[in-house]
N, C-alpha and C positions, 0 to 999 in steps of 0.2 A: 421591468428589468433594468438594473443599473448598467448603462452602456460602458462603464469603466471596469466592471467586474469581468474577469476572464472566465470563460466557460470551464466548468469542472467536469472531469471524466474519470471513470473507473471501470473495473472489470469484475464480472461475476460469472463463473464458468457455466453453471446451470442449476436448476432446482430453486427451491424457496430461499429467498434472502432472509437471513436470521434477523430477529427483532432488533438487535443492536445495529445491524447494518441499515435497516429501515429507518431507525431513529437518526442515524448519522446522515443519511441522504436527506431526510426531512429537515435537518438543521442547515444543510447547504441551501436548500430551497428557501428556507425562512430568511436567510441573509441575502437574498436577491440574486443568487447564482442560477445560471442555466446549467442543467445537469444532464449528462449523457451516461447511460449505463450500458456497457458493451457486454454481450453474452452470446452463447451458442444456442440458446433457446429463449423462450419468453418466461422469465422467472416470475414467481408469485411474490406477494408481500412487498411490492415496490410502491413507494409513495406516488400518488397522482401528481403529475407535473414533471416527473423524471422521464426522459426520452430513452427508451430501450432501443439499442442499435445492434446490428449483426457484427460480431467480433471477427468473423472469418476474413473479410477484406483487409482488416488491419494486420492480423497475424493468424495464419491457418491453424486450425485445431490439430493438424498433423504434428506440429511442433511439440505437443504435449507428450506424444509417444517418443519423440526423439530426445526428450529431456528426462527420461526415466533413469534413475540410478541403476547400476549393474552390480557393483560390489556390495552396496548396501540397499539391496532391492526392497527390504522391509520398509524403507522410507516412502516407497511407492508413490501413489498418485498425489499425496499431500505435497511432497517436495516438487513434483513435476508442475503442479499448479502454481506454486510459489515462484519457481524459476520462470515459468511461462509468463506470469504477470509482470515480472521484472523486465523481460524482453518486450512484452506488449506495450508497456509505458514508453519505452524508447521508440517503438514504431509509431506510437501516438505523437511523440515529439517531432519525429521526422516528417509526419504528415500535417503537423500544425493543428492537432485536434483538441488542444486545451491543456489545462493543468491537472496533473494526476493527484488524486487523494485515494488512499486506501478506504475501503468501506467501513473501517472502524475508527475513522477520524471524526470526532464530534466537534462541531464549531460552536463557539460562544459568541462570536462576532464576525462581521465581514472583514475582508482585506482586499487590497488591490495589488496588482503585480504589473511591473513594466514588462510588456511582451518581448522586449529586446534583450532582457537580462535573465540569467538563470534564477530559479527560486527554489531553495531547499534550506535545510537547517541541520545543525549538529544534533544527533540523537543522544549522544553522550560525549565523553571527553575525547573520543578518538575516531568516530565514524559519522558519516553523513547518513541521515535517515532516508529510507526509501518511501515511507508512507505519504510524504508531501514532496512532490517533485515536478519540476518544470525546466525544460530547456528550450530556447528559441530554435527555430528550424536550422539556423546556420551554426549551431554549436559545434565546436571541434570534438566534443565527446561522441557525437553521433557516428562519424566515420569509424571510430574504434569498434562500435557495435556492428557496423556493416561487415567488418572483417570476421566477426564471430558468425554472423548469418551466412557468410560465404564458406565457412569451415564445415566440412562434413560432420565433424564431431561436436560442433558448436563450442570449441575450446577457446576460453578467454585468454588473451595474450598478456593481460595486465596483472596476473597473479604474482605474488611474491615467490622467492626462490623455494621455500619449503613446499608450497602447494604446486607450483608450476614445474619444478624439477625433482625435488627430493622424494616426495610421496609417490609420484608415478614411477620413478626409478625403483623404489623399494617394492612396489606392487609387481612390476615386471620381473624383478629378480625372484620374487616369490611365486611367479606363475599365475598371478591373479588377474582376472579380467576386471576392467573398471571403465567408467565413463567420467568425463569432466564433472558431472553432478556429484560424484562420490567425493569430490574435493571440498564440498561444503554447501550449505544452504544459501549463502549470501554471495556466491561468486559472480552473479549477474546483477546483484542489488547493492546493498550497503557497502560491501567491500569494493565493488567495481566503481560505484559513484564516488567514493572517497579517493581512491587511487587515481581515477581519471580527472576528477576535479583538481587534484594536486598537480597532476601532469600538465594540465592545460592552464594553470594559474587562475582557476575559478573559485578557489576556497574563499577568496575575499568577498564573494557574494553570499556566503553561508550565514544564515541567522544563527543566533545562539539557541540552546535547547529550549529556553523558556516559552517561546510562542506556541510550540506544539508538543514538546516532550518534557514538560515540567514534572509529570509523573511518567515513570518508565518501568517496564517489566512488571514485577510483582506489586510494585507500588500502585499500579492501576486497579488493584483490587479495592482500593478505597472508593472507587466509583460506585461499587455495589453496596457499600456499608451504610447502615442506618446511623451514621455518626455526623451527618450534616457537614460534610466536607465541601462547603459551598464557596469557600474563600477563593478557590482557584477560578471559579466562574466569574467572580467579581473583579479579578485582577486585570486591569486594562492591557497589561503586557502579554497576557495569555490569549491567543487567538482561538485555540482549541486544544484537545487532547487526543492522543493516540491510545485508545482503550485496548492495550496489548493483550490483556488477559480476558478470555471470553468463555471460560469453562462454565460459568453460571449465567451467561447472558440470556439464556432461554427461560430462566425462572422469573416469575413475577417480581418486579422491582420492590425492594424492601422499603417500607415507609420511612421517610426522612433521608433516603439516599439521594445522591446526585443523579442516579439513574432515574428514579421516580420524578425528580424535579425536572429533568430534561424531557421526559415523556409528557409532562404537563405543559412545559414551555412550547414544545413543537407539535402539540396535539392536532392543530389545524392542518398539518401537512402529512400526518401519519396515514398509512393505509387502513382501511376499515376492517380487514380480515386478520388482524394480528392475533396469534394464539399463544397463551402463556402456560407454563407448567408451574405448579406450586411446589415449594420445597418438600422433600420427604419428611414425614413426621419423625 
């Protein structure tokens, strides 16, 4: 284990880790990182070498119910888990538990982080990405989140005028019940990180998009294509990619795809019980 590599940590609510997640965790191990996976049970399909830890002491499972949308209840548990994970990574930073990576961050190479400085990157031209995120324990952003944890409704105070004032006012006039989560998926994540980093003068620490977000959104479908999009792996400025699109991640990797190439590269760290589906005929 490289003593200069910061510990990596992430969260998986419960159940079997999808194969893309297993691959990404394997890539972290391969580059010499110590890896902690926080969960509320003992998930399957976890690479050997990953330490599974109880998530409850970091942030109680009860917050998931508190984070349910009301007006847009159909967003249901999916958004609750997303919002929970955004708050969970801040609790991690508060407790000094390591650098957060989403389970769909695939690493091509290792990297080092100064533990005294924030570490994050622009996901696009206007917001900080939440999939790669670190704050030192003394960061001024953490007290902003403490105010949210102290609020009975978990209402973020950093939202812009439209979401903080205008939308709630219109809903009240219309007699609609709502919760802060109805104001958007990213209110505790990308939007919050960007606004608070700006507020506290921390944007100077932000990396550009290239190290982790060279491909973004639909563009990450190239990861699954049999078109040999390998140039991104060979670019020394690209540390890894956020494989945002996961609709077909359960299918057996296409021959010649970067997905297949990564599976071969990190085979020594993959779990033995991976199960694949074949494409429909």
